[in-house]
C-alpha positions as CSV (number, residue, x, y, z in Angstrom):
1,M,118.2,97.0,94.5
2,T,119.2,99.4,97.2
3,D,116.8,100.5,99.9
4,E,116.7,103.9,98.2
5,Q,115.6,102.4,94.9
6,I,112.9,100.3,96.5
7,A,111.7,103.4,98.5
8,K,111.5,105.4,95.3
9,S,109.5,102.7,93.4
10,M,107.2,102.3,96.4
11,A,106.6,106.1,96.4
12,Y,105.6,106.0,92.7
13,K,103.3,103.0,93.4
14,R,101.6,104.8,96.3
15,L,101.3,108.1,94.4
16,F,99.6,106.6,91.4
17,A,97.6,103.9,93.1
18,G,94.5,105.9,94.1
19,E,91.7,107.3,92.1
20,D,93.3,110.8,91.7
21,G,96.7,109.3,90.9
22,N,95.1,107.2,88.2
23,K,93.4,110.2,86.7
24,V,96.7,112.1,86.7
25,L,98.5,109.2,85.1
26,K,95.9,108.9,82.4
27,D,96.3,112.6,81.7
28,L,100.1,112.2,81.5
29,E,99.7,109.2,79.2
30,R,97.6,111.4,76.9
31,Y,100.0,114.3,77.1
32,G,103.0,112.0,76.6
33,F,101.7,110.0,73.7
34,Y,101.7,106.8,75.7
35,E,98.9,105.1,73.7
36,K,99.9,106.6,70.3
37,P,103.8,106.8,70.2
38,D,103.7,107.5,66.5
39,L,102.3,110.9,67.2
40,C,105.6,111.9,68.8
41,F,107.2,112.4,65.4
42,D,106.7,115.8,63.7
43,P,107.7,115.6,60.0
44,L,108.3,119.4,59.9
45,S,110.3,119.9,63.1
46,D,113.1,117.9,64.7
47,R,112.7,120.1,67.8
48,V,109.1,119.2,68.2
49,T,109.9,115.6,67.7
50,C,112.6,115.7,70.4
51,F,110.3,117.6,72.8
52,N,107.6,115.0,72.3
53,L,110.0,112.1,72.7
54,G,111.1,113.6,76.0
55,K,107.5,113.7,77.2
56,A,107.0,110.1,76.1
57,A,110.1,109.0,78.0
58,I,108.9,110.6,81.2
59,V,105.6,108.6,81.0
60,R,107.5,105.4,80.2
61,Y,109.7,106.0,83.2
62,I,106.7,106.5,85.5
63,H,105.3,103.2,84.3
64,Q,108.6,101.5,84.8
65,E,108.7,102.5,88.4
66,I,105.0,101.6,89.0
67,D,105.4,98.2,87.3
68,R,108.8,97.3,88.9
69,D,108.6,93.9,90.8
70,L,109.9,94.5,94.3
71,T,109.3,91.0,95.6
72,K,112.1,89.1,93.8
73,T,115.7,89.5,93.0
74,K,117.8,87.5,90.6
75,D,118.0,84.7,93.1
76,N,114.3,84.9,94.1
77,K,114.9,86.3,97.5
78,A,112.3,88.8,98.7
79,V,113.8,92.3,99.0
80,H,110.7,94.5,99.4
81,R,110.2,96.3,102.7
82,E,108.8,99.7,103.5
83,P,111.4,102.5,103.6
84,I,113.0,102.9,107.0
85,S,112.0,105.9,109.1
86,E,114.3,108.8,109.7
87,R,114.5,107.8,113.4
88,E,115.7,104.3,112.4
89,K,118.4,105.8,110.1
90,E,119.8,107.7,113.1
91,Q,120.2,104.6,115.3
């Protein structure tokens, strides 16, 4: 993983870690059919089905970022570190 990918996953983890973030995530799960994926499919409208599948994909993506293991790579070397500051980038 690149530093940018690690920083992005860390941002998702921080954003949804607190009480408010958890409330928002639960609401997104409800809105995005996370617990009941069968409800995505509308037998009368392909458009509605596609729209619902898009909402579900966003919630799955958020969970993918939150659940990503940043402590190991393929060869078990630790790769996690906090994103570097803007000042460190300039040096």
